[in-house]
N, CA, C and O of each residue as an XYZ file, in Angstrom:
348
protein
N       0.752      4.806      4.963
C       1.027      4.399      6.394
C       0.323      5.367      7.494
O       0.281      6.537      7.113
N      -0.232      5.131      8.763
C      -0.544      5.808      9.682
C       0.625      6.375     10.083
O       1.599      5.623     10.102
N       0.814      7.750     10.476
C       2.173      8.565     11.185
C       1.483      9.011     12.343
O       0.301      9.276     12.559
N       2.545      9.030     13.056
C       2.686      9.245     14.738
C       1.311     10.626     14.894
O       0.396     10.590     15.717
N       1.501     11.535     14.044
C       0.644     12.397     13.713
C      -0.618     12.227     13.825
O      -1.390     12.823     14.577
N      -0.971     10.918     12.623
C      -2.232     10.819     12.963
C      -3.188      9.722     13.967
O      -4.413      9.655     14.059
N      -2.150      8.931     14.648
C      -2.444      8.329     15.742
C      -2.788      9.457     16.712
O      -3.934      9.517     17.158
N      -1.794     10.423     17.092
C      -2.230     11.529     18.246
C      -3.539     12.002     17.986
O      -4.281     12.240     18.939
N      -3.978     12.196     16.638
C      -5.439     13.209     16.079
C      -6.504     12.240     16.435
O      -7.630     12.593     16.786
N      -6.080     10.903     16.326
C      -7.052      9.640     16.613
C      -7.204      9.721     18.176
O      -8.347      9.903     18.596
N      -6.367      9.627     18.916
C      -6.418      9.349     20.119
C      -6.793     10.462     20.949
O      -6.990     10.227     22.141
N      -6.957     11.929     20.410
C      -7.498     13.163     20.886
C      -8.844     13.287     20.448
O      -9.525     13.967     21.215
N      -9.549     12.760     19.270
C     -10.693     12.272     18.781
C     -11.471     11.580     19.778
O     -12.451     12.074     20.334
N     -10.958     10.286     20.017
C     -11.322      9.607     20.930
C     -11.725      9.966     22.160
O     -12.848      9.677     22.572
N     -10.523     10.879     23.128
C     -10.652     11.230     24.186
C     -11.808     12.509     24.212
O     -12.544     12.733     25.172
N     -11.793     13.187     23.100
C     -12.798     14.223     22.937
C     -14.341     13.673     22.873
O     -15.346     14.377     22.979
N     -14.309     12.509     22.711
C     -15.617     11.898     22.461
C     -16.310     11.350     24.032
O     -17.457     10.914     24.128
N     -15.461     11.468     25.048
C     -15.847     11.024     26.297
C     -16.889     11.756     26.993
O     -16.811     12.983     26.935
N     -17.746     11.295     27.571
C     -18.749     12.320     28.434
C     -18.065     13.269     29.329
O     -16.969     13.022     29.833
N     -18.568     14.098     29.475
C     -17.958     15.290     30.428
C     -17.576     14.646     31.676
O     -16.431     15.018     31.932
N     -17.968     13.926     32.486
C     -17.757     13.400     33.604
C     -16.702     12.477     33.748
O     -16.268     11.977     34.785
N     -16.256     12.274     32.308
C     -14.783     11.542     32.344
C     -13.793     12.205     31.707
O     -12.739     11.677     31.353
N     -14.145     13.569     31.511
C     -12.772     14.429     31.058
C     -11.600     14.359     31.462
O     -10.571     14.321     30.787
N     -11.788     14.331     33.129
C     -10.466     14.094     34.035
C      -9.735     12.826     33.532
O      -8.535     12.845     33.808
N     -10.071     11.950     32.997
C      -9.589     10.690     32.750
C      -9.309     10.582     31.283
O      -8.963      9.500     30.808
N      -9.466     11.848     30.410
C      -9.458     11.987     28.896
C      -7.580     11.978     28.583
O      -7.127     11.453     27.566
N      -6.943     12.449     29.331
C      -5.604     12.484     29.048
C      -4.805     11.087     29.255
O      -3.904     10.735     28.495
N      -5.150     10.492     30.137
C      -5.164      9.023     30.453
C      -5.397      8.010     29.286
O      -4.677      7.201     28.701
N      -6.690      8.389     29.194
C      -7.405      7.642     27.986
C      -6.501      7.775     26.397
O      -6.096      6.799     25.765
N      -6.369      8.899     26.076
C      -5.534      9.223     25.092
C      -4.273      8.439     24.938
O      -3.948      7.775     23.954
N      -3.584      8.616     26.088
C      -2.436      7.793     25.779
C      -2.331      6.697     25.746
O      -1.436      6.201     25.062
N      -3.411      5.728     26.642
C      -3.704      4.404     26.328
C      -3.965      4.072     24.927
O      -3.399      3.161     24.323
N      -4.891      4.895     24.415
C      -5.478      4.652     23.114
C      -4.397      4.659     22.001
O      -4.325      3.895     21.038
N      -3.596      5.652     22.327
C      -2.510      5.637     20.979
C      -1.567      4.378     21.144
O      -1.061      3.792     20.186
N      -1.409      4.070     22.322
C      -0.492      2.978     22.630
C      -1.086      1.491     22.148
O      -0.367      0.595     21.705
N      -2.271      1.415     22.287
C      -3.077      0.146     21.840
C      -3.198      0.418     20.202
O      -3.005     -0.555     19.473
N      -3.494      1.634     19.628
C      -3.560      1.665     18.329
C      -2.141      1.426     17.384
O      -2.068      0.958     16.248
N      -1.133      1.883     18.207
C       0.353      1.715     17.492
C       0.797      0.311     17.455
O       1.481     -0.137     16.535
N       0.279     -0.582     18.773
C       0.187     -1.787     18.758
C      -0.288     -2.840     17.750
O       0.333     -3.704     17.130
N      -1.684     -2.470     17.783
C      -2.405     -3.127     16.924
C      -2.003     -2.984     15.252
O      -2.111     -3.880     14.415
N      -1.569     -1.753     15.056
C      -1.155     -1.477     13.442
C       0.237     -2.213     13.325
O       0.495     -2.907     12.342
N       0.952     -2.069     14.164
C       2.257     -2.931     14.134
C       2.143     -4.396     13.702
O       2.992     -5.032     13.078
N       0.762     -4.890     14.206
C       0.860     -6.263     13.660
C       0.188     -6.436     12.267
O       0.232     -7.501     11.653
N      -0.413     -5.362     11.827
C      -0.873     -5.522     10.378
C       0.343     -5.491      9.442
O       1.288     -4.705      9.513
N       0.140     -6.587      8.452
C       1.040     -6.769      7.193
C       1.093     -5.460      6.194
O       0.709     -5.579      5.031
N       1.559     -4.274      6.673
C       1.623     -3.143      5.639
C       2.583     -2.584      4.987
O       3.568     -2.712      5.714
N       2.893     -2.019      4.009
C       4.042     -1.428      3.336
C       3.657      0.364      3.362
O       2.561      0.912      3.246
N       4.824      0.873      3.531
C       4.538      2.330      3.410
C       4.021      2.652      2.121
O       3.899      1.802      1.238
N       3.705      3.883      1.980
C       3.045      4.445      0.652
C       4.161      4.383     -0.531
O       3.843      4.200     -1.706
N       5.676      4.578     -0.038
C       6.444      4.834     -1.091
C       7.085      3.662     -1.540
O       7.611      3.595     -2.651
N       7.062      2.520     -0.538
C       7.293      1.259     -1.215
C       6.246      0.636     -2.045
O       6.590     -0.154     -2.924
N       4.807      0.956     -1.823
C       4.072      0.704     -2.809
C       3.963      1.255     -4.114
O       3.407      0.738     -5.084
N       4.656      2.568     -4.040
C       4.621      3.115     -5.565
C       5.542      2.637     -6.110
O       5.359      2.221     -7.254
N       7.185      2.490     -5.354
C       7.962      1.596     -6.058
C       7.628      0.393     -6.681
O       8.112      0.111     -7.777
N       6.863     -0.336     -6.107
C       6.659     -1.658     -6.648
C       5.548     -1.461     -7.486
O       5.395     -2.387     -8.283
N       4.630     -0.450     -7.573
C       3.796     -0.311     -8.998
C       4.536      0.076     -9.951
O       4.543     -0.616    -10.969
N       5.374      1.301     -9.888
C       6.128      1.359    -10.931
C       6.939      0.111    -11.472
O       6.743     -0.215    -12.643
N       7.822     -0.599    -10.716
C       8.390     -2.119    -11.064
C       7.543     -2.937    -11.923
O       8.011     -3.504    -12.911
N       6.109     -3.037    -11.532
C       4.985     -3.835    -11.905
C       4.953     -3.296    -13.258
O       5.227     -4.090    -14.157
N       4.607     -1.826    -13.641
C       4.112     -1.069    -14.656
C       5.385     -1.387    -15.397
O       5.162     -1.685    -16.570
N       6.545     -1.409    -15.079
C       7.775     -1.490    -16.223
C       7.846     -3.222    -16.778
O       8.002     -3.487    -17.970
N       7.736     -4.050    -15.955
C       7.434     -5.288    -16.218
C       6.510     -5.627    -16.963
O       6.691     -6.510    -17.801
N       5.202     -4.938    -16.808
C       4.297     -5.150    -17.910
C       4.452     -4.819    -19.695
O       4.092     -5.390    -20.725
N       5.192     -3.573    -19.349
C       5.759     -2.966    -20.512
C       6.905     -3.995    -21.299
O       6.938     -4.352    -22.477
N       7.555     -4.224    -20.490
C       8.538     -5.472    -21.234
C       7.806     -6.837    -21.893
O       8.018     -7.298    -23.015
N       7.100     -7.228    -21.111
C       6.307     -8.301    -21.284
C       5.480     -8.137    -22.516
O       5.378     -9.084    -23.295
N       4.876     -6.984    -22.747
C       4.101     -6.390    -23.973
C       5.092     -6.509    -25.213
O       4.748     -7.120    -26.225
N       6.180     -5.975    -25.108
C       7.191     -6.086    -25.971
C       7.651     -6.975    -26.355
O       7.995     -6.941    -27.537
N       7.910     -8.305    -25.514
C       8.363     -9.494    -25.721
C       7.197    -10.070    -26.423
O       7.469    -10.658    -27.469
N       5.925    -10.025    -26.060
C       5.092    -10.737    -26.645
C       4.836    -10.257    -28.166
O       4.498    -11.048    -29.047
N       5.038     -8.852    -28.382
C       5.194     -8.307    -30.065
C       6.182     -8.942    -30.429
O       5.918     -9.755    -31.314
N       7.319     -8.908    -30.082
C       8.372     -9.481    -30.910
C       8.316    -11.213    -31.139
O       8.851    -11.760    -32.102
N       7.634    -11.876    -30.162
C       7.401    -13.105    -30.039
C       6.378    -13.449    -31.289
O       6.568    -14.452    -31.976
N       5.502    -12.729    -31.484
C       4.252    -13.002    -32.316
C       5.066    -12.533    -33.808
O       4.887    -13.176    -34.843
N       5.883    -11.446    -33.751
C       6.415    -11.072    -35.281
C       7.347    -12.094    -35.768
O       7.417    -12.379    -36.963
N       8.117    -12.691    -34.796
C       9.370    -13.959    -35.012
C       8.184    -15.079    -35.750
O       8.275    -15.580    -36.870
N       7.330    -15.231    -34.971
C       6.201    -16.871    -35.055
C       5.586    -16.299    -36.726
O       5.844    -17.001    -37.705
N       4.921    -15.220    -36.862
C       4.717    -14.748    -37.982
C       5.723    -14.864    -39.265
O       5.362    -15.276    -40.367
N       6.948    -14.466    -38.963
C       8.057    -14.526    -40.036
C       8.136    -16.137    -40.132
O       7.824    -16.743    -41.157
N       8.512    -16.657    -39.148
C       8.665    -18.031    -39.173
C       7.612    -18.862    -40.177
O       7.928    -19.814    -40.890
N       6.234    -18.241    -40.048
C       4.969    -19.112    -40.792
C       5.257    -18.815    -42.260
O       5.159    -19.697    -43.113
N       5.667    -17.370    -42.587
C       5.888    -16.947    -43.806
C       6.641    -17.805    -44.553
O       6.358    -18.464    -45.553
N       7.966    -17.662    -43.712
C       9.050    -18.603    -44.374
C       8.657    -20.089    -44.593
O       9.101    -20.655    -45.592
N       7.930    -20.696    -43.810
C       7.452    -22.088    -44.140
C       6.779    -22.220    -45.151
O       6.884    -23.156    -45.944
N       5.792    -21.025    -45.253
C       4.714    -21.282    -46.500
C       5.458    -21.097    -47.876
O       5.152    -21.675    -48.918
N       6.660    -20.046    -47.681
C       7.609    -20.228    -49.333
C       8.428    -21.053    -49.104
O       9.438    -20.626    -49.662
N       8.731    -22.259    -48.496
C       9.595    -23.289    -48.655
C       8.922    -24.292    -49.152
O       9.489    -25.358    -49.391
């Protein structure tokens, strides 16, 4: 997620890119750019990096459990098939 410091840096870069004749309005522009960026970014459906990492860990654990269950099921089916052949 973009932090307030990143927004501040981006606003400063945008202000720094203004032509020399507009430098007097740069501070006002930076403030408005920061406000607009914050507003637009808040509308996006994003999660924090921490939440993403948590969900990735849950997914990895779930995949491992599914693989273990698939292996157990295959073993049980093989055992049942062997028992059916012996009967």
